[in-house]
N, C-alpha and C positions, 0 to 999 in steps of 0.2 A: 507454589501456586496450586498444584493439584490438591495439596492438603487443605488449604484454607478457602478456595474460591467458592465453593459450593455453600458455605455458611458464614462467610465474612464479606464485607464491602472492600474488596481488594482487587487489583489487577497488576500485571507486570508490563510496564511500558516497553521495555526492551523487546519483549516477545509479542504481546498483544497490540500494544500501540504501534509498533513498527509494522506489524502485519496489517493493521487497519489502514494505516497510511499508505502502504504499498498498494493495497487493493483499491483504495481511492485513486491512486495514480494510474493504475491500469484501467480502471473505469473511465477516468479522464482521457487517457490515451485513446480509447475506443471512441469516446464522444468527439475527440479532435479529428477523427477520421470519418465522422458522420455515421458512425455505427451505434447501435444500441449496446448497452452494457451487457446484455445477455450474450453478445458475441464473445464473451470471455471463454465460453466453451469451445471456441475455434482456435484458441491460442495454445501454443506448446512452449513450455518454459524450461530453461536450463537455469537452475539455481546453484550459484557457485558459492558454497558455504552452507554446511549442513548442521551448524551449531544451533543454539536455542533461537536466535533471531531468524536464521535462514529457514530452519524447519517450520517455525511459527508462521512465517510469511507464506511458505508453500502450502501449509495446512489451511490458512484462511482463504487462499485462492482457491484450494480444492473445495472448500465449503461453498464458496460463491458459485463455482461451476454446478455443484449439486443443487443449489437453490434455483439455478436456471435450467434444470432438467436433466443433468447427467447423473448416471448412477455413480456410486463411490468408486467402483472398479473403472469405469470409463474416465472419471475425473483424474484418478491417480495415473492413468496412462499418459496424461499430458504434462508429466513432470519428470525431469532428469536431474537428480540431485548429485552435486559434486562435493567431495571433501578433499582433504590433503592427499588421500590415496587415489583420487580420481572418481570415476563414476561409482555411485553406491548402488549395489544390487542385492538381492536376497541371499547371495553367497556369504555376505558378512554375518558374523555372530555378534550377539549382544548389542544390537542396535537399539537406541531408545524407541519406544513404541511409535511416536510420531514419525520418526525416520523410517522404521521398518514398513510402515503403511505405504510410504512413497517410494521405497527401494524398487528398482527395476527388476522384473522377473527374468530378464535375459542375463543369467549368471555369467554366461561366456564373455560378456562385456565388462565384467567387474574390473574397475581400475583404469578403464580407458580415459584418455585425456579429454579436455574440453572439445577440442575439434572433432574427436571421434564420437563424443556424446551428441553434439550438435548435428553432426551428419546422420547419425543413426536415428535421432528423433525428429529430424527436419524441424528444428527449433526456430520459433519466430519471436522469442523474447528472452533477453539475458537479464538475470537479476544477480547483482553482485553484493553479497554480505560475507565476504571472505576476509577483509582486512588486509588483502594482498594488493599493493599498488601495481597497476599495469597489467593485471593478469588477463584482461580482455584484449587479446591481440587483434591487429587489423584484419588478419586472415579469418578469425573466428567471427568477427563482426560482419565481415563480408559474406560469410556463409549464412548468417542469420538473415541478413538483408535479402539475399537470394531466395530463401525459403519463404520469407514474408511476401516478397514481390510475387512469387508464383501463385499466392492465394489472394492477391489484391490487398495486401496489408502493408503498412509501414512497420519496420522493425522497432521493437521496443528495447532500448538499452538503458538499464537502470543500474549504474554503478553507485551503490548506496553506502559504502563504507566510509568511515571518518577516521582521522582528519584528511585533508586534501591529499597528503602523501600516500595515503592507504587506499585511495579511490581506484577502482578497477580499470578505469579509463577516464578520459576528460571529454566534455562535450565536443571540443574541436577534433579530437581523434575519432570520436563516434561518427561525426558528420563526414569527415574525410574518408573514413572506411566504408560508409554506406552510400556514398553519393549524395549526401545532404538529404536522406529520407528518414533518418532515425528520429524517433520521439524519445527525448532524453530526459531522465530525472536523476539527479545526483543527491547524494547524502551531504556532501560539502558544497559550499558556494563556489561558483565558477563564473568567469566572464562569459558573455554570449559568444557563440562560435560563428564563423563565417564560411560560406561555401559558394564559390563562383560569384563573389560579390554580394551575396545575400546574407543578411543577418539571420541566424538560426537560433531562436531562443529556446532555452531549456528551462526546467523547473527544478526547485530544490525540494525534495520530499522529506520534510522535517516533521517529526512527531508532534510538534507544537500545533499542527493542524487538527489533531484529534484529541489529545489528553486533556486540554482545558475544557472543551465542550462535553466530553465524556464524563468527566468528574462532576462538572456542574449539573448535568442532567441526572446523574445518579443521586447527587445530594438533594437537589430540589424535588426530585420524584420520590425521595425516601425509599429507594429500592434497597432490599436487604443484601443483594448480590449484584454482580455485573455479568451478564450472560453473553455467549457468543452472538446471539441475535442483536444485542445492543451494540457490539462492536461492528456488525455488519451494517446496522442502521446509521452509525457514525460515518462509515465510508460513503454510504449512498447519499447522506445529507451533505457531505462535503462536496461531492461531484456536482450537486445541484446548484452550488454558489459560484462555480467557475464562470466568469464572464465570457460571452460569446467571442469577443476579440482575442481573448487568450487562446481559446480552443482553435480559432482560425490560424493562430500563430504557432500552433503545435505544442502548446504548453498544457500540462495535464493537471496542474494544481491551481487554486485561486490565488489571487494577489493577497499578500499578507499585510497590506497597508491598514487593514481594518480587522484586526484579529478578534475584537469583541463581537462583531457581527458573525464572523465564522463560528466562534464558540457558541453563540446563541442558536445558529442554525443547526449545529451538531447536537446541542442540548435538546433542541426540539425533537429532532429524529430519534435521539436516545429515549426520551421520555415516552414518545409514542410507541416505540418498540416494546419498551418495558411494560407499558400499560396493556398492550396486547397480550402479554405473558401474565398479567394480573399481579404485577410487582410494584405498582405505583400507588401512593396514598397521599393524603394531605392536600394542601392547597393546589398543588400541580395537577392532581387528579380532578379536582373541581374546575380548574381553569380549562383543562382539556375538554371537559364536558360541555363547556360554553363555546368551544371552537378553537381551532389551531391559532388564530390571531390573538385570542385572549391568553392562550398559553405562552405564545411568544412574548407578549407584553409582560406577562408575569416573570418570564425568564429574564428579560432585560431589566426589569425593575429590581430584581433580586441580585443582580451582579454588583460587585463591589466596585466603586469608582475611587481610584487613588487621587482624590483632589483634597488639597490641604489649604487651610486658611493661612493667611500671613500673620505672623506674630510680631508684635512691636513691643519694644522695651519702653515702659512708661518712665518719664523723666523723674 
């Protein structure tokens, strides 16, 4: 990705697509609490899994915090990265640059377990990209709920690993552990949870929310590359199409019943962002010059519709 992304029209969905999807989910979770997306700067994350997907997610969240006013140093302070050896600190040698940036300066805490990291960081959001089923214990989720409540927040519990058996927890376990306060987004499909007789809806954070619209926007905009700002715009556009009733139910992603309209909205955001960077040309740039609705109509008209005519055998 580093070799080709600055001069080829490519992206890595496992790293960048996942990161954009999770950022949209975090933004959606803030909106579900009646908070502006700029309040991402007030969240503290424990990211369980420091591989390519986990570090990519954390790095995109860091970028979002910086967009909303934090310095890079202050943004990095909001992350506690965990791998198979425990908490990642600067004591470690030979870390990938993206992980090194987020490694904790408290070297005396190197290798502490998740409960210790959550306690030290007063973590308010858990992100699971570890592939280890059940690693989010009830005790850890209770800790996160307590620290979130102390700041007037609902805890974010995002067990994002696939398949179901590898999910770090389930929506039901998350709600039981947090007293029904968690906002939950999973990587795998799960049934709704119940707490004290109330149905607690969760969301599935699937990359299908992002990559169709991102690719559509890049192709229609004739952009030579896909930038970090274009991914940021895709996340922001996705949040804007979440229906109010879903937000009130504590869901942080839109309904997937109309994926074409989601893709069109994401593509619109991507093209606008790319145009601001001077990367758009052709009919999309002309349409944008005539207004957002004209561009949106152009996007919809350009989408492929898999409609087939019936074929009949002649006698």
